[in-house]
C-alpha positions in Angstrom: 84.6 74.4 41.7 83.0 72.1 44.4 79.5 70.7 44.4 78.6 73.3 46.9 79.3 75.9 44.3 77.6 74.5 41.4 74.9 76.8 39.8 71.6 75.9 41.0 72.6 75.0 44.5 70.6 77.0 47.0 71.8 78.1 50.3 69.5 78.3 53.5 70.4 81.8 54.5 67.4 82.3 56.8 68.4 79.2 58.8 71.8 80.7 59.2 70.2 83.9 60.6 68.7 81.8 63.4 71.7 79.5 64.0 74.4 82.0 63.9 73.2 85.7 63.5 70.6 85.6 66.3 73.1 84.8 69.1 75.7 87.2 67.5 73.5 90.1 67.8 72.7 89.4 71.3 76.4 89.0 72.3 77.3 92.0 70.3 74.8 94.3 71.9 76.4 93.3 75.2 79.8 94.1 73.9 78.7 97.5 72.5 77.3 98.3 75.7 80.6 97.8 77.6 83.5 98.5 75.3 83.2 102.3 74.7 82.9 102.7 78.6 85.7 100.6 79.8 88.1 103.8 79.9 85.2 105.5 82.1 84.9 102.5 84.4 88.7 102.5 84.8 88.7 106.2 85.6 86.0 105.7 88.2 88.3 103.2 89.9 91.2 105.6 90.0 93.0 105.0 86.8 94.9 107.7 84.9 94.1 108.3 81.2 96.9 106.1 79.9 96.0 103.5 82.5 92.5 103.5 81.4 93.6 102.8 77.8 95.6 99.9 79.1 92.5 98.5 80.9 90.5 98.9 77.8 93.3 97.0 76.0 92.8 93.9 78.2 89.6 93.1 76.2 91.8 92.7 72.9 94.6 91.0 74.8 92.3 88.4 76.0 91.0 87.8 72.5 94.5 87.4 71.3 95.3 84.8 74.0 92.0 83.0 73.2 92.9 82.6 69.6 95.6 79.9 70.6 93.3 77.3 72.2 90.2 78.3 70.1 90.9 75.9 67.2 91.5 72.9 69.6 88.3 73.6 71.5 86.2 73.8 68.3 87.6 70.5 67.1 87.0 68.8 70.5 83.5 70.2 71.4 82.1 71.4 68.1 80.9 74.9 67.2 77.7 75.1 69.1 79.0 73.7 72.4 82.1 75.8 72.2 80.1 79.0 71.8 77.9 78.0 74.8 80.9 77.3 77.0 82.7 80.5 75.9 79.5 82.5 76.5 79.3 81.2 80.2 82.9 82.0 80.7 82.3 85.5 79.8 79.1 85.7 82.1 81.4 84.6 85.1 84.0 87.2 84.6 81.5 90.0 83.9 80.0 89.1 87.3 83.3 89.4 89.0 84.0 92.6 87.3 80.7 94.1 88.4 81.8 93.9 92.0 85.5 95.0 91.3 86.7 98.1 93.3 90.2 98.6 91.8 91.2 99.2 88.3 93.6 96.1 88.2 90.7 93.9 89.2 88.6 95.3 86.5 91.5 94.7 84.1 92.0 91.0 85.0 88.2 90.4 84.5 88.1 92.2 81.2 91.0 90.1 80.1 89.4 86.9 81.0 86.1 87.9 79.4 88.1 88.7 76.2 89.4 85.2 76.1 85.9 83.7 76.2 85.0 86.3 73.5 87.7 85.2 71.2 86.7 81.6 71.5 83.0 82.4 70.9 84.1 84.3 67.7 86.4 81.5 66.4 83.6 78.9 66.7 81.1 80.9 64.7 83.8 81.8 62.1 84.8 78.1 61.7 81.1 77.1 61.2 80.7 79.8 58.5 83.8 78.8 56.8 83.0 75.1 56.6 79.3 75.2 55.6 78.6 78.4 53.6 79.5 77.8 49.9 82.3 80.0 48.5 80.1 82.1 46.2 78.1 83.3 49.1 81.1 83.6 51.7 81.7 87.3 51.6 78.1 88.2 51.8 77.4 85.7 54.6 80.5 86.9 56.6 79.8 90.5 55.9 76.3 90.0 57.3 77.9 88.3 60.3 80.1 91.4 60.7 76.9 93.4 60.1 75.1 91.8 62.9 78.0 92.4 65.1 78.0 96.1 63.9 74.2 96.3 64.7 74.8 95.0 68.3 77.7 97.5 68.8 75.4 100.3 67.5 72.5 99.3 69.9 74.7 98.6 72.8 76.0 102.1 73.7 72.5 103.5 73.2 71.2 101.1 75.9 74.0 102.0 78.3 73.7 105.8 77.5 69.9 105.6 78.3 70.6 103.9 81.6 73.2 106.5 82.5 70.7 109.2 81.7 68.2 107.6 84.1 70.9 107.7 86.9 72.6 104.3 86.6 76.3 104.0 87.5 78.8 103.3 84.8 79.2 99.7 85.8 75.7 98.9 84.7 77.3 98.5 81.2 78.7 95.3 82.7 75.3 94.0 83.5 74.1 94.8 80.1 76.9 92.7 78.5 76.0 90.0 80.9 72.4 90.0 79.8 73.4 89.8 76.2 75.8 86.9 76.7 73.0 85.0 78.6 70.6 85.4 75.8 73.1 84.2 73.3 73.7 81.1 75.5 70.1 80.5 75.8 69.5 80.8 72.2 72.4 78.3 71.4 71.2 75.9 74.1 67.7 75.5 72.7 68.7 75.4 69.1 69.8 72.0 67.4 73.5 71.7 66.5 73.9 73.8 63.4 76.4 71.3 61.9 73.8 68.6 61.5 71.4 71.2 59.8 73.8 72.5 57.2 76.0 69.5 56.5 74.8 67.2 53.7 77.4 64.6 54.6 76.9 63.0 58.1 80.4 62.1 58.4 81.7 65.5 57.4 81.7 67.0 60.9 83.6 63.9 62.2 86.2 64.0 59.4 86.6 67.9 60.0 87.0 67.5 63.7 89.6 64.5 63.4 91.6 66.5 60.9 91.6 69.6 63.2 92.5 67.6 66.3 95.6 66.3 64.6 97.0 69.7 64.2 98.3 72.2 66.7 98.8 75.9 66.4 102.5 75.9 66.2 102.5 73.4 63.2 99.8 75.4 61.6 101.8 78.6 62.1 104.9 77.0 60.5 103.0 75.5 57.5 101.4 78.9 56.8 104.2 81.2 57.7 104.6 82.9 54.3 100.8 83.6 54.0 100.8 84.9 57.6 103.8 87.0 57.0 102.4 88.7 53.9 98.6 88.9 53.7 98.5 88.4 57.5 100.7 91.3 58.3 98.5 93.5 56.1 95.3 92.2 57.8 96.9 92.7 61.3 97.6 96.5 60.4 93.9 96.9 59.4 92.9 95.1 62.7 95.3 97.5 64.4 93.6 100.5 62.8 90.0 99.2 63.5 90.7 98.6 67.2 92.6 101.9 67.5 89.3 103.5 66.4 87.2 101.7 69.1 89.6 103.0 71.7 90.6 106.4 70.3 87.1 107.7 69.7 85.9 107.3 73.4 89.3 108.2 74.8 89.3 111.3 72.7 85.8 112.2 74.2 87.3 111.8 77.7 90.3 114.1 76.7 88.0 116.9 75.3 85.5 116.7 78.2 82.5 115.0 76.5 80.0 113.5 79.0 79.2 109.8 79.2 75.7 110.1 77.7 76.8 112.2 74.7 79.7 109.7 74.0 77.3 106.8 74.0 74.9 108.6 71.6 77.6 109.5 69.2 79.3 106.1 69.2 75.8 104.5 68.9 74.8 106.5 65.9 78.2 106.0 64.3 77.6 102.3 64.7 74.5 102.7 62.8 76.4 104.1 59.9 78.9 101.3 60.2 76.2 98.7 60.2 74.3 100.1 57.2 77.1 99.1 54.7 77.5 95.4 55.6 75.5 93.9 52.8 77.0 96.2 50.1 80.5 95.4 51.3 79.8 91.6 51.0 78.2 92.0 47.5 81.2 94.0 46.3 83.6 91.4 47.5 81.7 88.5 46.0 81.1 90.2 42.7 84.4 92.1 42.0 87.0 90.7 44.6 88.2 91.4 48.1 90.5 94.3 47.1 87.5 96.5 46.2 86.6 96.4 50.0 89.8 96.3 51.9 91.8 99.3 50.3 89.0 101.9 50.6 88.3 100.7 54.1 91.7 101.2 55.5 92.5 104.4 53.6 89.1 105.7 54.8 90.2 104.9 58.4 93.5 106.8 57.9 91.5 109.8 56.7 89.4 109.8 59.9 92.5 109.7 62.1 94.0 112.4 60.1 91.1 114.7 60.9 91.4 114.1 64.5 95.2 114.6 64.5 94.7 118.5 63.9 91.5 119.3 65.8 92.1 118.4 69.5 92.6 121.9 70.8 90.4 123.8 68.3 87.2 125.6 69.6 85.0 123.2 67.5 86.8 120.1 68.8 83.6 118.4 69.7 82.2 118.9 66.3 85.2 117.5 64.5 85.2 114.5 66.9 81.6 113.8 65.8 82.5 114.1 62.2 85.7 112.0 62.5 83.7 109.3 64.5 81.2 109.2 61.4 84.0 108.9 58.9 85.7 106.1 60.8 82.4 104.3 61.0 81.9 104.8 57.3 85.3 103.4 56.5 85.0 100.5 58.8 81.6 99.6 57.3 83.0 99.5 53.8 85.1 96.7 55.0 82.6 94.7 56.9 83.6 91.1 57.1 86.7 91.5 55.0 89.2 90.0 57.6 87.0 87.0 58.3 86.6 86.6 54.5 90.3 86.7 53.7 90.9 84.2 56.5 88.2 81.8 55.2 89.5 82.1 51.7 93.0 81.0 52.9 91.9 78.2 55.2 91.5 74.5 54.6 87.9 74.0 53.5 87.7 70.6 55.3 89.4 71.6 58.5 89.5 75.4 58.7 89.7 75.8 62.6 93.4 75.4 63.0 94.3 78.1 60.3 91.7 80.4 61.4 93.1 80.1 65.0 96.5 81.1 63.5 94.9 83.9 61.3 93.1 85.3 64.2 96.2 85.1 66.3 98.0 87.3 63.8 95.1 89.7 63.3 94.3 89.9 66.8 97.9 90.8 67.5 97.4 93.8 65.6 94.2 94.6 67.5 96.0 94.0 70.8 99.0 96.2 70.0 96.6 99.1 69.1 95.4 100.2 72.5 98.8 99.4 74.2 100.4 101.5 71.6 97.9 104.4 71.8 98.3 104.5 75.7 102.0 104.6 75.4 102.0 107.4 72.8 99.4 109.4 75.0 101.7 109.0 78.0 105.0 110.0 76.3 103.5 112.5 73.7 99.9 113.4 73.1 96.7 111.9 72.0 96.8 114.0 68.8 100.2 112.4 68.1 98.6 109.0 68.6 95.9 109.7 66.0 98.7 110.8 63.5 100.4 107.5 64.1 97.3 105.7 63.4 97.0 107.4 60.1 100.5 106.5 59.1 99.7 102.8 60.0 96.8 102.8 57.7 98.9 104.1 54.7 101.4 101.2 55.4 98.7 98.7 55.7 97.1 99.8 52.4 100.4 99.4 50.7 100.9 95.9 52.0 97.4 94.8 51.3 97.6 96.1 47.7 100.6 94.0 47.1 99.5 90.7 48.8 95.7 90.3 48.7 94.7 88.0 45.9 93.3 90.2 43.1 91.4 87.6 41.3 88.0 88.7 40.2 85.2 86.6 41.7 82.7 87.2 39.0 82.7 83.6 37.8 81.4 82.6 41.2 78.9 85.5 41.4 75.3 84.6 41.7 72.0 86.3 41.9 70.5 86.9 45.4 67.8 84.7 44.3 69.9 81.6 45.1 69.7 82.5 48.9 66.7 81.1 50.4 
């Protein structure tokens, strides 16, 4: 156990809320305001249902590509500066997307914005891994996931309200732009968080020097066994999670639900998702990671299974709403689990290279989900796609049960009184 983990150490949780959680909420509200409506934006620009799914996939593909350079950028510029530059990159391409007139132009801008989003996310993940003590890790990362979920819950409601007032669908791009701008402003005026949380002034330099000496390919080779076991299970969970974010709004388009109703349902489901974040982190810190990851992925499978058999029934909209709630509940149970597993496996001194590799693997699962769904919709049906997602969840559960470290974390458990 390191000095950071000794009983009696206190962690400045409120300071983290300002340095990391506040810009995350602003950025996530913007993401939530846009992501569910990308298929509708694409349809407005002449894309078919299958092509609309591919356009939506560009966000995740961009995040996949951003995982490769993200570790090097964090090592070179530091977490705060990297988040600022990434946020500005997202702003530029959202502005270009706002004036797009063809679906392929929208797709290119969403791809580039996704790349910036990936780098933003990796920088905040590396900061939390390095500076948060292990015994608070799951709760802190689950709270980080919870702030993202809060933003994703609020964002669609904002866009839906604007739609109801007569705004065009593309206003969702502007909402994301405002959220990204607020995040950049917060980060710009805050001091560098590494100087706030590091007790050793040389620690950041040591960490960056170590990270700069490694590339993504050597990191992949050095961690090939871990990434091919736990990583594959985590990628399947990421696959299911991202399938949920695409399949729910795509299902709404398929059964004729209007944009306002779609946004309200997705926003309310997001609130359910958000409400469970701290419980998820507490369970992981207290009992172990397995107690969150397995119920979460099996719950996702159950939600997909419900959709599979209810597309053409008279109560299709009702079952879609119920399934959206079930999927949100299952996702909330696993709040922060993929980040926590990555942090557990990373080098505590220099986590960025491994986290880049970890996110590359998990984001590969995320990136494949919308492409796979779009392909299945094109050659079969959207119901068949939902059934396939249920099967993926079962496979992922089996792999995770066999590979996730099952050690109890009770020895590291602490009372919440240790969090300032």
